[in-house]
C-alpha positions, 0 to 999 in steps of 0.5 A: 081939801083931801086929794085922792088918787087911783093908780091902775097897775100900781104894783108894777115897775112904773106904777109903784115908783109913782106911788112911792112919789105920790105918798107925801103928796096926796092923802089917799092912794087906791091901787088896783092891780091883779099881780100878774106882772106887779109885786105887792112887795114893790109897794111902800107900807102906808095907811094912805094906801088901799090895795085891791088885788083885782083885774081892771077887767072886773067890770062890776068891781071897777064900776062900784069902786069908781062910783063909791070912791070918786077919785080926783085923779086917775093914772091908768097904768094897768096893762098886759105889757108884753108885746109877745103876749099880745101877739100870742093872745090878741083878745085877752090883751085887747080886753085889758089894754083897751076895753077895760080902760074904755069901760073906766072912761064910760063909767066916769062919763055916765055917772058924772064923776068929777075928775081933776085929771085922767092920765093914760099910759101909752107907748112909743110902740105906736110909732112902729117901724116909721123911719122918721127921727126923732119921733114927734107926737104928730108923726106917722103911727104904724102900730105893728103888734096888738099891744101897739094897736090897743095902746094907740086906739085907747090913747085916742079914746082917752083924748077924744073922751076929753074933747067930746065929753069934757073930761080932763084927760092926757096920754103919754108915750113912754120910750125905753124906761128903766130903773129900780123895781123892773123885773129882769126875769120877766118876758117883757122886761127892758134890756137894761134890767136884763143886763143888770141881771147878767152883771150881777150873775156874771152871765153872758149878755147876748147882743142881736146885731152889732150893738149900734142900735140906738134907743132913747132910754129914760130913767124912771124918776124923770118919768115920774117927774113928767107924770106929776107935771102933766097931771098938775098942768092945766095946759096938758089937756086932751092931748099926747106927749112923748116921755123920754130924754131926747137923746139916742144911745147905742147899746154899745154905749150903754154897756160901756157906761154900765161897766164903768158904773159897776166896775165889772166886765160883762161877757158879751155874745154878738149874735144875728140880728132878729127879724122885725127889731127897730134899729133906732128910736129917739124922741122929740120931747119939745112938747113936754119941755115947753111945760117945764120938763127937764130930764135930770138923768143921763144914761150914766147917772141913771145907771149909777142910781139904778145899779145902787138900788140893786146893790143895796138890797 
């Protein structure tokens, strides 16, 4: 039986890494991406891929695509990923990050499209400034920005559409993902891609604070492994999972590891802490590890593979 997969945001950082992994596992991959954040050059060349440069807010197009193609699996990765953009343009980002995904769910429901699994990409941003560590899926959520509000609301829509209408759904909360194809020049880029860019170009990196703030950094290959596990698991149904390593790493530790990996010394400027920055973040991943997920990369091995991808170009 042929397997057809739809990936929204498939030309972006995580989406394109997912597509690369899917190439040898499925028969057809449909990608919808307006390239506002992604790059078509991120995608592998394959006759299995059908690419549409469209916004997921083009509802006429999305309805026709879903009804005509009837994919087996859907990965909802398309989003305005910039928190700052969501603060500056809350209505626009709400349309992309929530309404467009709700429209996809409703189109599937109304047209009785038989789906094997729908996976929605949410974010650890939903936890906001909750002090409790580690963050568990049933921890308090305190979304502080339009981006975080939309991510949490949409994951609830995804989960409860599953419970109300019998759709097989699952949601994931990404922590600090890093790896190949992350764009350091984008305002929504992760800190590790920015550090990488500074090392490559021998520029100074600014740390806001003392560098002891911690994050749960997860290499993109581990993220893809988790997504594929959840999309296939009958146990991962109508619920949400943290995707991370379960290990906290300080920014100073990251810089030390990266200097060892690259053999270069990074110029650092310590500046005043930024108001609103979250000091510590750490995931409890016991829920997904109970399904067999084991992160393969620690910060050093992940950075080594990331650096190799940057220097092999």
